[in-house]
Wavefront OBJ file of the C-alpha trace (Angstrom):
o trace
v -26.876 -48.716 -4.705
v -27.987 -48.878 -8.653
v -31.436 -49.637 -10.290
v -31.587 -51.279 -13.744
v -34.992 -52.603 -15.179
v -36.028 -55.842 -13.665
v -38.051 -58.954 -14.156
v -38.801 -58.639 -10.364
v -39.638 -55.679 -8.271
v -37.056 -53.465 -6.330
v -39.237 -53.904 -3.192
v -38.712 -57.512 -2.997
v -35.070 -57.806 -3.658
v -34.446 -54.744 -1.584
v -35.898 -56.087 1.251
v -34.533 -59.503 1.081
v -30.857 -57.636 0.886
v -31.823 -55.835 4.019
v -32.932 -59.003 5.754
v -29.646 -60.618 4.975
v -27.522 -57.399 5.552
v -26.727 -57.785 2.037
v -25.109 -54.101 0.907
v -23.422 -52.327 -1.901
v -25.497 -54.236 -4.321
v -26.521 -53.667 -8.034
v -29.593 -55.393 -9.153
v -29.341 -56.201 -13.223
v -31.812 -56.568 -15.630
v -32.269 -60.491 -15.663
v -32.917 -60.044 -11.841
v -29.320 -61.293 -10.464
v -27.786 -59.397 -8.146
v -23.983 -57.975 -8.066
v -22.531 -57.518 -4.774
v -19.539 -55.307 -3.853
v -18.722 -57.142 -0.996
v -19.330 -60.068 1.350
v -22.498 -61.942 1.253
v -23.084 -63.945 4.554
v -25.880 -66.489 4.530
v -24.957 -69.437 6.986
v -26.652 -70.650 9.567
v -30.165 -69.142 8.068
v -32.188 -72.731 7.731
v -32.171 -72.141 4.038
v -33.336 -74.794 1.788
v -32.667 -72.461 -1.183
v -31.101 -69.290 -1.785
v -32.976 -66.325 -1.536
v -31.710 -64.451 -4.765
v -29.881 -65.111 -7.872
v -26.441 -63.363 -7.891
v -24.119 -62.205 -10.464
v -21.021 -61.201 -9.454
v -19.521 -61.010 -5.795
v -16.501 -59.052 -5.080
v -16.025 -60.427 -1.404
v -16.769 -63.459 0.146
v -19.740 -65.850 -0.304
v -20.876 -67.941 2.736
v -24.011 -70.135 2.579
v -22.862 -73.002 4.727
v -24.996 -74.554 7.680
v -27.986 -74.772 6.174
v -30.353 -77.177 4.565
v -29.593 -76.307 0.767
v -30.167 -79.208 -1.841
v -28.975 -76.731 -4.583
v -26.787 -74.087 -5.049
v -29.048 -72.688 -7.992
v -28.893 -68.851 -7.537
v -25.313 -68.685 -6.598
v -22.793 -66.258 -7.938
v -20.982 -66.874 -11.311
v -17.592 -65.623 -9.729
v -16.726 -64.965 -5.990
v -13.264 -63.167 -5.681
v -12.821 -64.158 -2.271
v -13.706 -67.248 -0.414
v -17.019 -69.617 -1.343
v -18.054 -71.904 1.344
v -21.004 -74.057 0.902
v -20.186 -77.004 3.427
v -22.673 -78.917 5.829
v -25.258 -78.740 3.672
v -27.768 -81.217 1.733
v -26.010 -80.841 -1.881
v -25.663 -83.900 -4.221
v -24.423 -81.994 -6.886
v -22.247 -78.811 -7.456
v -24.129 -77.495 -10.577
v -24.749 -73.615 -10.306
v -21.946 -73.253 -8.013
v -19.196 -70.516 -9.412
v -16.854 -71.197 -11.703
v -14.392 -68.813 -10.641
v -13.328 -68.498 -7.081
v -10.387 -65.943 -5.652
v -9.848 -67.846 -2.664
v -10.928 -70.908 -0.875
v -13.840 -73.599 -1.894
v -15.108 -75.555 0.738
v -17.934 -77.843 -0.233
v -17.115 -80.479 2.487
v -20.078 -82.050 4.551
v -22.857 -82.591 1.987
v -23.726 -85.813 0.136
v -21.773 -84.980 -3.357
v -20.930 -88.287 -5.493
v -19.174 -86.244 -8.389
v -16.980 -83.081 -8.956
v -18.613 -82.368 -11.798
v -19.161 -78.453 -12.206
v -16.593 -77.521 -9.671
v -15.132 -74.167 -10.299
v -12.174 -74.355 -12.448
v -10.500 -71.103 -11.775
v -9.913 -71.479 -8.092
v -7.266 -69.400 -6.270
v -7.014 -70.730 -2.999
v -7.384 -74.236 -1.195
v -10.097 -76.894 -1.964
v -12.066 -78.964 0.474
v -14.399 -81.803 -0.520
v -14.196 -83.586 2.750
v -16.913 -85.580 4.045
v -18.827 -86.488 1.054
v -19.382 -89.776 -1.342
v -17.072 -89.259 -3.818
v -15.806 -92.482 -5.536
v -13.972 -90.464 -8.354
v -12.531 -87.445 -8.785
v -13.522 -86.424 -12.428
v -14.466 -82.472 -12.548
v -11.540 -81.695 -10.268
v -10.134 -78.639 -11.892
v -6.953 -78.774 -14.031
v -3.446 -77.218 -13.112
v -4.821 -76.783 -9.545
v -1.678 -77.272 -7.110
v -3.188 -75.402 -3.660
v -3.996 -77.541 -0.682
v -6.559 -80.449 -0.886
v -8.804 -81.771 2.195
v -10.324 -85.264 0.795
v -11.014 -86.997 4.131
v -14.062 -88.855 4.618
v -14.750 -89.937 0.860
v -14.373 -93.249 -1.109
v -11.854 -92.093 -2.877
v -9.650 -91.207 0.199
v -8.187 -94.481 0.362
v -6.262 -93.869 -3.109
v -5.363 -90.282 -2.216
v -4.036 -91.826 0.849
v -1.423 -94.390 -0.941
v 0.707 -90.738 -2.088
v 2.871 -89.487 0.401
v 3.399 -86.187 -1.440
v 2.375 -82.583 -1.271
v 1.340 -82.597 -4.932
v -2.364 -84.066 -4.435
v -3.546 -81.752 -7.191
v -1.069 -83.188 -9.717
v -2.045 -86.657 -8.685
v -5.672 -86.059 -8.911
v -4.815 -84.474 -12.479
v -3.005 -88.239 -13.314
v -5.734 -89.993 -11.849
v -8.243 -88.671 -14.355
v -5.789 -87.952 -17.233
v -4.756 -92.043 -17.227
v -8.522 -92.980 -16.357
v -7.489 -95.133 -13.232
v -11.210 -95.070 -11.780
v -13.605 -96.763 -14.133
v -17.182 -98.154 -14.112
v -18.607 -95.515 -12.094
v -16.252 -95.518 -9.196
v -16.372 -99.472 -8.876
v -12.884 -100.444 -10.700
v -9.474 -99.402 -10.460
v -7.120 -100.006 -13.312
v -3.922 -101.458 -11.327
v -1.352 -100.471 -13.763
v -2.511 -97.244 -14.665
v -2.486 -96.342 -10.835
v 1.323 -97.502 -10.550
v 2.111 -95.506 -13.751
v 1.456 -92.230 -11.727
v 3.927 -93.338 -9.053
v 6.665 -93.815 -11.843
v 5.679 -90.457 -13.581
v 6.152 -88.624 -10.069
v 9.223 -90.688 -9.560
v 7.397 -92.355 -5.877
v 7.696 -95.626 -4.894
v 4.845 -97.662 -5.468
v 3.497 -98.778 -2.506
v 1.505 -101.949 -1.535
v -1.970 -101.685 -2.786
v -4.822 -103.266 -1.350
v -7.845 -101.398 -2.040
v -11.280 -102.354 -0.046
v -13.606 -100.306 -1.782
v -12.713 -101.208 -5.162
v -12.372 -103.996 -7.667
v -9.111 -103.983 -8.832
v -7.412 -105.229 -12.146
l 1 2 3 4 5 6 7 8 9 10 11 12 13 14 15 16 17 18 19 20 21 22 23 24 25 26 27 28 29 30 31 32 33 34 35 36 37 38 39 40 41 42 43 44 45 46 47 48 49 50 51 52 53 54 55 56 57 58 59 60 61 62 63 64 65 66 67 68 69 70 71 72 73 74 75 76 77 78 79 80 81 82 83 84 85 86 87 88 89 90 91 92 93 94 95 96 97 98 99 100 101 102 103 104 105 106 107 108 109 110 111 112 113 114 115 116 117 118 119 120 121 122 123 124 125 126 127 128 129 130 131 132 133 134 135 136 137 138 139 140 141 142 143 144 145 146 147 148 149 150 151 152 153 154 155 156 157 158 159 160 161 162 163 164 165 166 167 168 169 170 171 172 173 174 175 176 177 178 179 180 181 182 183 184 185 186 187 188 189 190 191 192 193 194 195 196 197 198 199 200 201 202 203 204 205 206 207 208 209 210
């Protein structure tokens, strides 16, 4: 363990790390905590994170709590990052780099803004309140899990395993407009032509189609 000058006391941070079985940590001069290993904070009845993390070389798991904010999350996580089954309405403060899977399902998210832009594994945002997918990382081609969102009925139209590319094109072409209320039909159809897919019958229940 390495100590550097703090804005908080060593004792406070040491005590919190011990409580949550966090080991191999370095306390930085700004009060953030780097961890060479994993951080497991799931099922801890947390409303907010107990520390401000810097970088974590392993996994970071804060699922199954009552978090309303990700403030305090690490800037980067080399393993997976799980924050599913909380009360999140935004991904603000989440890591911008995740080496493995990113799972933010079962929250109350209405936007993917602030999601990691560097993501090495699969991305699950199932069971939220997403009407569009703006903010989705560019050039992402791993598995996408999206069920249980308003926007699911648009993604269900595409019979392809290239959902990352589909989402890229949905955003690039501006298919979904007016805060998730309107779909521009000719732009949506253009995605099928671009991907050499047959255009299905398009009948959307949750959007006005123009």
